[in-house]
N, C-alpha and C positions, 0 to 999 in steps of 0.2 A: 742796525737795521735784519732784516732778517736772514739764515744762513740759506745758501743753496741748498734744495734736498740732497740728498744723495739717492741715485736713482741705483736698483740691483737688477741683474738679471733674472728677467721672468723663466724659471725652469719649469716647463710643462704648463703653467701657468693654473698653475692648482689642480689640473684636468688628469686622472690616474682612471686604470682601469682593473676595477677588481673582479670583474666575472673572466675574466680568463684565468685568473685564476686557482676561483672555488666553482664548484657544478655542485647542486646539488642533487640529493634521492631524491626527493621528490618536487616532481614539474607538473604542472595542468594545459591543458590544452587551452588557450581561449576563450571556444567554445561554453568548455564545464564551466568555467568561470563563471560568465554570463546566466549561463542555466540555473548555476547556484547562486547568484544575484535577482533573478526573479522568481526562483521558490521561498526562499527568505522574501521577498516584497509581497506575493501571496500570501506566507505564512503569517506576518505583521498584520496586512490591512482584513485578514479572515478572523486574527485574534481580537483587533478592534473592535469589529462587526459582532463577532459572536463570544467571545472573551467573557463576559461578565456574564450570561448564563452558564456557561461551562463551568467556571469556579467560583458560581453562587456569590459574586458580588449585586 
């Protein structure tokens, strides 16, 4: 027969907080990240449309 499992106490259940200990010198506002993503998306679209003629392919 199978032996009964040993139940160990769950100390904090694997949840740890690292952000309280470390603060980065570089921080971005959420609005800046969204604007950067939109600018990169527009750049990719423009390169797909006009990139062949600009780069000579």
